[in-house]
N, C-alpha and C positions, 0 to 999 in steps of 0.2 A: 497399533491402538493403545491409550495412554490405560490402564486400568479405570480410573476415573470412564472413562466415553465408556468403556465397552459393562460399567454396570448398568448404565443408565440412557444408556444405545435408547433407544425407545420411549422415555422423559427424551430426550433429548433430540428424534424428530420431529415430539409431536411438539416442542418451543418453537426448532427451525424452519420446522413446516408455516407455523407463526407470521415471525419473524419475514422468512421471504419475501415473502408481499413487500418491504420496504428499501430489503437494498440496491442497492446500487448499480451500475450497469461495470465499474470499473475489477478490473485488475487490477491486485499492485502485487509487482517483485521487490525485493530487495537483497540486500548479503545478508548473512548474518554473522551480524556485527559480535566482534570480539569485547563489548559492556553484554552483557542485557537489559540493559537498563534499556539501552535507545531497542531495542528488539520486544523488546513486552512496552516499549511507549505507543512503539507505535501499532501496535497490535493490537492495545488496546485502545486507541485511536480509533483506529480500521473498525474495530466493531461499536466506539461510541455513532461513527457516521456513515457501515451499513454497510463497505464492501464488499462483494459479492466473493474474491478466491483470491486467496495468496500464496503465490509461492517463493517460497525460501530457499536461494544460491547459497550454498558450502557446507560443511560437512561438520560445524559447529555446531552440539545441542546445548544453547542455550535456550530455548524458551523456559520462564520461569514461576514462580509464585511472585511475580512483580507483574502477571498482564490478571490481576484481579482474578481469574477464574474464566478468561475472558479466553483462551487461548483452546476449549473447551463449546465454546458457544463459533469457532470461527472455521470457516471453510481452506485448511492451506494445505499445504502439498511442500514439503523438502524434499529439494535437489539436489546433486552434485553439483552441475557443471552451468555455469549457462550456460550452451552449446543444447545440454540437457534439459533447460527454460525454454528455451531458442525452437527448441519439439513438437513440449505441450507447447506453444498459446499459439493461436488462430492469426493467421498466416493477413488477414484484410482489414483486425485490426489498429488503429493507430497507438502508436510508440510515443510517451509524453517520460518526461526526462525535469526535471525540479537538477536545476543546472546555475548556477555563480556565478557563468560567463550566457546565461540564454540570453536569445533572439529578445524573447518575449517577454514583454513585465505578467505577472499572470492576472493584477490588475486589465490587463487589455487583453487581458484571451477567457475565446469560449469552445471549452468541449464538445469535445465532435464527439460521437456518440461512439459505448465502449472501449472504451481509452484501457489501454494497458499505460499506467504510472508506473515507474520503474526511480528508484532514488538509489544512493551510493553511499560510498565511506568518504572519510575526510579527501584523503584523492583525491575525489569525484568520479563520477559516470564513468566503466568499465568501458572501454571500445571498442570490445564488441559489441556489448547494448547502442553507442553513437553512434553507428554507422549505415545501424535500421534507422533511423531518429533525423527526420525535415528538422527544418535550423526554427519556423517556423510551432514547433512544440518541443524547442527546448524553453523552456518557463525559467525567470527570472525573480526573484520576489526580494522587493528593493529594499533595501535598509540601510538607513543611515548613519550607523555605527562606526568605529574602528571599523571593527571585527570586521573580515575576512572573508566567511558563514558560519550560519547555525546554526547550532547543533539539529542531527537529522530528524530524534524528535520530534520540536517544532515543526522544523521543515512538513514530517510529516504533515502535522495537522494543517499546518495551513491549509495545505494544498487541500489535507480532503476533504475540508472546509468547502474550500472554495468549488470544488468539485460540489457536495450537497449541494449549497445554495442554486447552484446553475441544475443540475442538472429535476430536480427535486422541491420545491418549494411551498405542492403546497401536500406533500409526505405532513403525517401526524407524530409527534417527536412519539417515541413509550415515553410513558407518565410511572 
């Protein structure tokens, strides 16, 4: 636990208790990216859209100041490998991936209850993840330009926003 988390542990718990009812049912899993700006952007989006739990796979230590302190308010856990990660995930929860070659366009997708969203690196989603995913749960964000893929931080923001809009339209955002 970071020094900040330890010093303000009781204060954090009080605030987290207030935020918890606003959190979605989504679990987010992502690799530790070689550029901390990607991880930081995703963690900030995860916090803004009320992600319940985050797992970071890999041994890089790049949670940075760019998260604007949101990493202190997130429930996240680091694991070294995807195998270790799969041991922690609930088996009955459906796995969703954001994939530029996905079978289902995002605007046609209905989020299931308790989804686990996996994001990948530039070279795609790891095979160990894909072998656990139904084709219907490989989500494609339509692209109208010439680039082959979106930045992972941008794709994460789109996916998390789309989930949040279906999860609970009646939730009142924190002002």
